[in-house]
N, C-alpha and C positions, 0 to 999 in steps of 0.2 A: 331461418337460421336457428339452430338449437342454442340452448343456454351454454353448452360446453364450448361452442365455437366463439361465443362472445367473451368468455372468460380470458382466453389467451390474448385476444385482441386488446382488451382493456389493460391487461398486464403489460403488453408491449407499449401502449400509450403512456402508462404510468412510468415505465422505465425511461422512455424517451424524454418525458418531462423532467425527470430527475437528473438526466445527463445534460440538460440545456445549460448553456453558458449563463452565469449570473450577470445581472445588469451591473455595470460599473457603478461603484458607490462614490459619492462626493467625498473628497479627501477631508476628513474631519480635523486634521491637524494643520491645514493651510489657513492662514488668517484671512478673514473677510474684511471688507472695507470698514464695517462698523467696529471690528476689533482693533483695527489700526487706529481709528479715530479715538477709541477709548484709551488705548495705550498712550497716545499723545496727551490726553487729558490727565492721565495718571502719572506722568513723568515730568520732572524738572531737573535742571542742571544747576549745581552750586559750585562756586569756587571756594574750596576749603583746604586747610593744610594737610588733613589726613582723613581716612575713613572713620577712625575712632571718634573724631569730632562730630562727623555727620551722624553716626550711630547714637552718640550721647544726646544729640539734639532731637533725633527721632524718638528715642525713649522718653525724653522729658515731655515732648508734645503729647505722646500717647498717654502718659500718666496724667498730664494736665486735662486731657479729654476724658478721663475716667476709665481708660483701658488698663487691664491687668496684663503685664508683660508675661507672655507664656514662654518665649524662647528668644534668646539673643545670641547670635553667633558672629563674632567679629571677622573670622577668617572667610566666611561666606558673605558677609555684609547683609545679614538677614535679621529682622526683628518681627515677631508675631505677637499679637495681643488680641484680647476679646473683652467685651463688656456687655452688660444687659442694656437693652435699649429702653428709653423712656417713651411714653408713660407706661407701656406694658413691659413689666420686668421679666416676662417669660420670653421676650424676643431677644435675639443675640446678634451683635455686630462683631464680626471677626475682621482683622486687618493683618496684612502682610506687607512689610516694607523691605525693599532691597536697595542696597547702596553699592553701585559699581563704579570703579575708577574709570575716568576718561582721560584723554590727552590734556596736557597743560595744567595739571593740578585741579581738574574739575571732577566732580562726582555726580553721577546720574542717580537720582532718587526716584524710585517707582513705588507707588502705593496701590494696593489692591484691596478693596473693601467688599465685604459680603454681609448682607442682611438676611438672616434666616435661610442660609444656603443659596441665596440668589445674589448675583453680582450687582453692585451698586454702580450705575452708569450716569448718575447725575453729576454734571460738571462742578456744581457749587460745593459738593461734599469735598472733592479733591482740592478745589481752590481754597476752601477754608483750612484744610489741613496744611497746604503749602504756605499760606499766609502765617499760620501759627508757627510752622517750622522756620520760616525766614526770621520771625521775631526771636525765636529761641536761639537760632544760630548767631544772630546779631548780639544778643545778650551774652552768650557763651564766649564769643570771640572778642566782644567789646571790652 
């Protein structure tokens, strides 16, 4: 076979490969079991008179923990903050807290913390935050 005869055949194979159906991708937006467990760790329900009370408690706790409040939006129920992590003050911890109304005068508070752009999935971190939030809300309502 001559070189010229091989060229069209390789071109046909390359075109056939380009037209092949792509393999189905895993749906990146569907939650995995690990994400569902993390969401449960990050969420607590509180019985409060209004969302503003919850947001004030969240901001007080974040400030007590050394966070600088970057954004607070009452209409969205959103508070974001950041702080430098100890002992390396070049590490950053960022946090986002959402407060959503539920039935019966309850509010769902969800916290999402990130350390140097990596999600924090340690349950104790969230347990400590919620313990401080419960104390703050008790003092504020008391």
